C-alpha positions in Angstrom: -60.5 -141.4 -64.9 -62.9 -138.4 -64.7 -66.4 -137.8 -66.0 -67.9 -134.9 -67.8 -69.9 -132.8 -65.3 -72.9 -132.8 -67.7 -73.1 -136.2 -69.3 -71.3 -139.5 -68.6 -68.4 -139.1 -71.0 -65.2 -140.2 -69.4 -61.9 -138.5 -70.2 -60.5 -141.9 -71.3 -62.1 -141.4 -74.7 -59.1 -141.1 -77.1 -58.4 -137.5 -78.4 -60.9 -135.9 -76.0 -60.1 -132.9 -73.7 -62.5 -131.5 -71.1 -62.7 -127.7 -70.8 -62.0 -125.7 -67.6 -65.6 -126.4 -66.4 -65.1 -130.1 -66.7 -67.3 -130.4 -69.7 -66.6 -132.7 -72.6 -66.3 -131.4 -76.2 -69.6 -133.1 -77.2 -71.5 -131.3 -74.4 -69.9 -128.0 -75.2 -70.9 -128.5 -78.8 -74.4 -129.2 -77.8 -74.5 -126.0 -75.8 -73.4 -124.0 -78.8 -76.1 -125.7 -80.9 -78.7 -123.9 -78.9 -77.5 -120.6 -80.4 -77.4 -121.7 -84.0 -79.3 -120.0 -86.8 -80.3 -123.1 -88.6 -81.6 -121.2 -91.7 -78.2 -119.7 -92.0 -76.6 -123.1 -91.9 -79.1 -124.4 -94.5 -78.1 -121.5 -96.8 -74.4 -122.4 -96.3 -75.2 -126.0 -97.3 -77.1 -124.9 -100.4 -74.1 -122.7 -101.4 -71.7 -125.6 -100.8 -73.7 -128.1 -103.0 -74.4 -125.5 -105.7 -70.7 -124.4 -105.9 -69.2 -127.9 -105.8 -67.5 -128.9 -109.0 -69.7 -131.2 -111.1 -68.6 -134.5 -112.5 -67.9 -134.3 -116.3 -68.5 -138.1 -116.5 -71.7 -138.6 -114.6 -75.0 -137.0 -113.6 -74.3 -137.3 -109.9 -74.1 -134.3 -107.6 -72.4 -136.0 -104.7 -71.5 -139.4 -103.3 -72.7 -140.8 -99.9 -71.2 -143.8 -98.1 -74.0 -146.1 -97.0 -74.3 -149.2 -94.9 -78.1 -149.5 -94.9 -78.1 -148.1 -91.4 -80.1 -145.3 -89.8 -77.6 -142.5 -90.5 -76.8 -143.2 -94.1 -80.4 -143.9 -94.9 -81.5 -140.6 -93.5 -78.7 -138.8 -95.4 -79.6 -140.4 -98.7 -83.3 -139.5 -98.3 -82.6 -135.9 -97.1 -80.1 -135.2 -99.9 -82.5 -136.4 -102.6 -85.9 -135.4 -101.3 -85.0 -132.2 -99.4 -82.1 -130.8 -101.4 -83.1 -132.1 -104.7 -79.7 -133.7 -105.5 -78.9 -136.8 -107.3 -76.5 -138.8 -105.0 -74.5 -141.9 -105.9 -74.5 -144.2 -102.9 -71.4 -146.2 -102.1 -71.5 -149.3 -100.0 -68.6 -151.5 -98.9 -70.0 -155.0 -98.4 -68.8 -157.4 -95.7 -68.0 -161.0 -96.5 -70.9 -163.5 -96.5 -69.9 -164.8 -93.0 -70.2 -161.4 -91.5 -72.9 -159.4 -93.2 -76.4 -159.8 -91.7 -79.6 -160.6 -93.7 -80.9 -157.4 -92.1 -78.1 -155.4 -93.6 -78.6 -156.8 -97.0 -82.3 -156.1 -96.9 -81.7 -152.5 -95.8 -79.4 -151.9 -98.8 -82.0 -153.5 -101.0 -84.6 -151.1 -99.6 -82.5 -148.1 -100.5 -82.1 -149.4 -104.1 -85.8 -150.0 -104.3 -86.4 -146.5 -103.1 -84.8 -145.4 -106.4 -81.1 -144.8 -105.5 -78.1 -145.7 -107.6 -75.7 -147.7 -105.5 -72.2 -148.9 -106.1 -71.2 -151.9 -104.0 -67.6 -152.8 -103.5 -66.4 -156.1 -102.0 -62.8 -156.5 -100.8 -61.4 -160.0 -101.2 -63.0 -162.0 -98.3 -59.9 -164.1 -97.5 -57.7 -161.0 -97.3 -60.4 -159.3 -95.2 -60.4 -162.4 -92.8 -56.6 -162.5 -92.5 -56.3 -158.8 -91.8 -59.1 -159.0 -89.3 -57.2 -161.8 -87.6 -54.0 -159.7 -87.6 -55.9 -156.7 -86.2 -57.4 -158.7 -83.3 -54.1 -160.4 -82.5 -52.1 -157.2 -82.5 -54.6 -154.6 -81.1 -57.4 -156.7 -79.7 -59.5 -154.7 -82.1 -60.7 -156.5 -85.2 -62.0 -153.3 -86.7 -58.6 -151.8 -87.1 -58.2 -153.2 -90.6 -61.9 -153.2 -91.7 -62.4 -149.5 -90.8 -59.5 -148.7 -93.1 -61.5 -150.2 -96.0 -64.8 -148.7 -94.8 -63.4 -145.1 -94.6 -61.2 -145.4 -97.7 -63.9 -146.8 -100.1 -65.9 -143.6 -100.4 -63.1 -141.2 -101.3 -61.6 -143.9 -103.6 -64.9 -144.1 -105.4 -65.3 -140.4 -105.5 -62.0 -140.0 -107.2 -62.6 -142.9 -109.6 -66.1 -141.6 -110.6 -64.9 -138.0 -110.6 -67.5 -136.8 -108.0 -65.7 -134.2 -105.9 -68.4 -133.7 -103.2 -68.7 -136.3 -100.5 -71.5 -136.0 -97.9 -70.7 -137.7 -94.6 -72.8 -138.0 -91.4 -71.7 -136.7 -88.1 -68.6 -134.7 -87.3 -66.6 -137.0 -84.8 -64.7 -134.0 -83.6 -67.8 -132.1 -82.5 -70.3 -134.8 -81.8 -68.1 -137.4 -80.2 -65.1 -135.4 -79.1 -62.3 -136.7 -81.4 -60.6 -133.3 -81.7 -57.9 -134.3 -84.1 -60.5 -134.6 -86.9 -61.7 -131.0 -86.7 -61.4 -129.1 -90.0 -61.4 -125.4 -91.0 -65.2 -125.2 -90.4 -67.7 -127.4 -88.5 -68.8 -129.0 -91.8 -65.3 -129.6 -93.1 -64.5 -133.3 -93.1 -61.2 -133.3 -95.0 -59.3 -133.8 -91.6 -61.1 -137.1 -91.1 -57.8 -138.7 -92.1 -56.5 -137.6 -88.7 -58.7 -140.0 -86.7 -57.1 -142.8 -84.8 -57.8 -145.5 -87.5 -56.4 -143.5 -90.5 -53.6 -141.4 -89.1 -49.9 -142.0 -88.7 -48.9 -144.6 -91.3 -52.2 -146.5 -91.0 -51.0 -149.3 -93.3 -47.6 -149.8 -91.8 -48.6 -152.5 -89.3 -50.4 -154.4 -92.1 -47.4 -154.3 -94.4 -45.4 -156.0 -91.7 -47.7 -159.0 -92.0 -49.1 -158.8 -95.5 -46.7 -158.0 -98.3 -49.1 -158.2 -101.3 -49.7 -154.5 -102.1 -52.4 -155.4 -104.6 -54.5 -157.0 -101.9 -54.3 -153.8 -99.9 -55.7 -151.3 -102.4 -59.1 -151.2 -100.7 -57.4 -150.3 -97.4 -55.5 -147.3 -98.6 -57.0 -143.9 -97.8 -56.3 -141.4 -100.6 -53.4 -138.9 -99.9 -53.8 -135.2 -99.5 -52.3 -134.8 -102.9 -54.9 -137.1 -104.4 -57.7 -135.2 -102.6 -56.4 -131.8 -104.0 -55.9 -133.1 -107.5 -59.5 -134.4 -107.6 -60.9 -131.3 -105.7 -62.4 -133.7 -103.1 -64.4 -132.1 -100.3 -66.0 -134.0 -97.5 -68.9 -132.2 -95.9 -70.5 -133.3 -92.6 -74.2 -133.2 -93.3 -75.1 -133.7 -89.6 -73.6 -130.2 -88.9 -76.5 -128.7 -90.9 -79.4 -130.6 -89.3 -80.7 -129.4 -86.0 -82.5 -132.6 -85.3 -79.6 -134.9 -86.2 -79.4 -137.6 -83.5 -79.2 -141.3 -83.1 -82.9 -141.7 -82.3 -84.2 -139.2 -84.8 -82.2 -140.7 -87.6 -83.5 -144.1 -86.8 -87.1 -142.8 -86.7 -86.8 -141.1 -90.1 -85.2 -144.2 -91.6 -87.7 -146.7 -90.1 -90.5 -144.8 -91.8 -88.9 -145.6 -95.1 -88.5 -149.3 -94.4 -85.3 -149.7 -92.3 -85.2 -153.0 -90.5 -83.8 -152.8 -86.9 -82.5 -155.3 -84.4 -84.7 -157.6 -82.4 -82.0 -158.7 -79.9 -82.5 -157.6 -76.3 -80.2 -154.9 -75.0 -78.6 -157.4 -72.5 -77.2 -159.2 -75.5 -76.0 -156.2 -77.6 -75.7 -153.1 -75.4 -77.9 -151.5 -78.1 -80.6 -149.6 -76.2 -82.9 -149.2 -79.2 -81.6 -151.8 -81.6 -80.7 -149.3 -84.3 -76.9 -149.4 -84.4 -74.5 -151.4 -86.7 -77.4 -153.2 -88.4 -75.4 -154.7 -91.2 -73.2 -156.9 -89.0 -73.1 -158.2 -85.4 -69.4 -158.5 -84.4 -69.1 -154.8 -83.6 -71.0 -155.7 -80.5 -68.0 -157.7 -79.1 -65.7 -154.8 -80.2 -67.8 -152.4 -78.1 -67.5 -154.8 -75.1 -63.7 -154.8 -75.6 -63.7 -151.0 -75.8 -65.4 -150.9 -72.5 -62.7 -153.0 -70.9 -60.0 -150.8 -72.4 -61.4 -147.4 -71.8 -64.3 -147.8 -69.3 -67.1 -147.0 -71.7 -69.0 -148.8 -74.4 -71.9 -148.4 -76.8 -74.5 -147.8 -74.0 -72.5 -144.8 -72.8 -72.7 -143.2 -76.2 -76.5 -143.7 -76.3 -77.0 -142.4 -72.7 -74.9 -139.3 -73.3 -77.1 -138.2 -76.2 -80.2 -139.0 -74.1 -78.9 -136.8 -71.2 -78.1 -133.9 -73.5 -81.6 -134.1 -75.0 -83.1 -134.2 -71.5 -84.8 -137.5 -72.2 -82.8 -139.2 -69.4 -81.4 -138.0 -66.1 -77.8 -138.5 -65.2 -78.8 -140.9 -62.4 -80.9 -142.9 -64.8 -78.0 -143.0 -67.2 -75.7 -144.3 -64.6 -78.0 -147.2 -63.8 -78.4 -148.2 -67.5 -74.6 -148.0 -68.1 -73.8 -150.1 -65.0 -76.3 -152.7 -66.2 -75.6 -152.9 -69.9 -72.3 -151.2 -71.1 -70.4 -154.5 -71.2 -73.2 -156.5 -72.8 -72.3 -159.0 -75.6 -74.1 -162.3 -76.4 -71.7 -165.3 -76.5 -73.1 -166.3 -79.9 -71.4 -163.3 -81.5 -68.1 -164.1 -79.8 -68.4 -167.7 -81.0 -69.2 -166.8 -84.6 -66.3 -164.3 -84.7 -63.8 -166.8 -83.3 -65.0 -169.4 -85.9 -64.4 -166.8 -88.7 -60.8 -165.9 -87.7 -60.1 -169.5 -86.7 -59.3 -169.2 -83.0 -60.8 -171.0 -79.9 -63.1 -168.9 -77.6 -60.6 -169.5 -74.8 -57.9 -167.7 -76.9 -60.3 -164.8 -77.5 -60.7 -164.3 -73.7 -57.0 -164.6 -73.1 -56.4 -161.8 -75.6 -59.2 -159.7 -74.1 -57.8 -160.2 -70.6 -54.3 -159.1 -71.8 -55.8 -155.8 -73.0 -58.0 -155.0 -70.0 -57.1 -151.6 -68.4 -55.8 -152.8 -65.1 -56.4 -149.4 -63.5 -60.1 -149.5 -64.3 -60.8 -153.3 -63.9 -59.7 -156.3 -62.0 -59.6 -159.8 -63.5 -60.8 -162.3 -61.0 -59.5 -165.8 -60.6 -62.6 -167.2 -62.4 -62.0 -164.9 -65.4 -64.7 -162.5 -64.6 -63.8 -158.8 -65.0 -64.7 -156.5 -62.1 -65.1 -152.7 -62.5 -62.9 -150.7 -60.1 -64.5 -147.3 -60.8 -67.8 -145.7 -60.0 -69.8 -144.7 -63.1 -70.4 -141.0 -63.0 -67.6 -140.5 -60.4 -64.5 -142.2 -61.8 -61.6 -143.6 -59.9 
């Protein structure tokens, strides 16, 4: 395990490769941003949206996937108020046991701000069973739900005949998932190559769940379907020089976004602005930490270091203190939903711990073997 020489990104992040200077893709991308002509990028964006095929059925210029979170709220406001477009918002809703009141209120706020929004709701019991399968097989309950989340927007774009999809950040450039890179920095049509969607993404589900009709919400459209419908995903974050976790939250809060009130020690969320529509992602971030040696706090800190709002040494201290944080109430409510005891949850987590990076002690506590910022 090695760390980026600029930030605190470890080389254990899937699909990431450091360059010859030991710099992670996200830091290299940030370097390149300092040379960008943002007016030129804005002109490219205007050309893209003006040249995009228009829907013969509806008066919508584009479709935006929203959760009622900071990034999607900012996208919706920017596209309508700065670009003058008429977007259709697409929201995939969680089951009642999972969605937060905060998340519901944030979607309601977007609608009250004057946006048209289509809300799709996969069958709750199928959702629950697939989440249980995901956790049992991968110790990652998001494995199935992310299929539906990522698939819902292009599915609706095809159904509504709206060829232009505006997405948020480019995971290849801003996070380092290099397999998702497209023909240009704004091209999102290779999003299908991310870990969740690539390589027969439904195969493992079909082994456990044979009702194909139940799985329609979890099927990402094929390349052929994209081509037939002229679908183009464009990463909006590529065009915005001030696109960042904190800035997006600040813009959105000014328009009524409700944020978390939990302490960082319970969520690993330094500013309380991530995954506002549900809480169980917190425990998935904790599990990610035990698998790869980094969690949600690392992602926060890396951005803060690049923006020079935090030193590397300050970042190390914050990561050491909070990167594994997860309130037990989230674990308990998740276990109740998928119908397992909390003891079985921890048995599964222990079986997935990266034994090179951590040691499981006799009392069940998990001890870090690496030094944050240095590695093994």
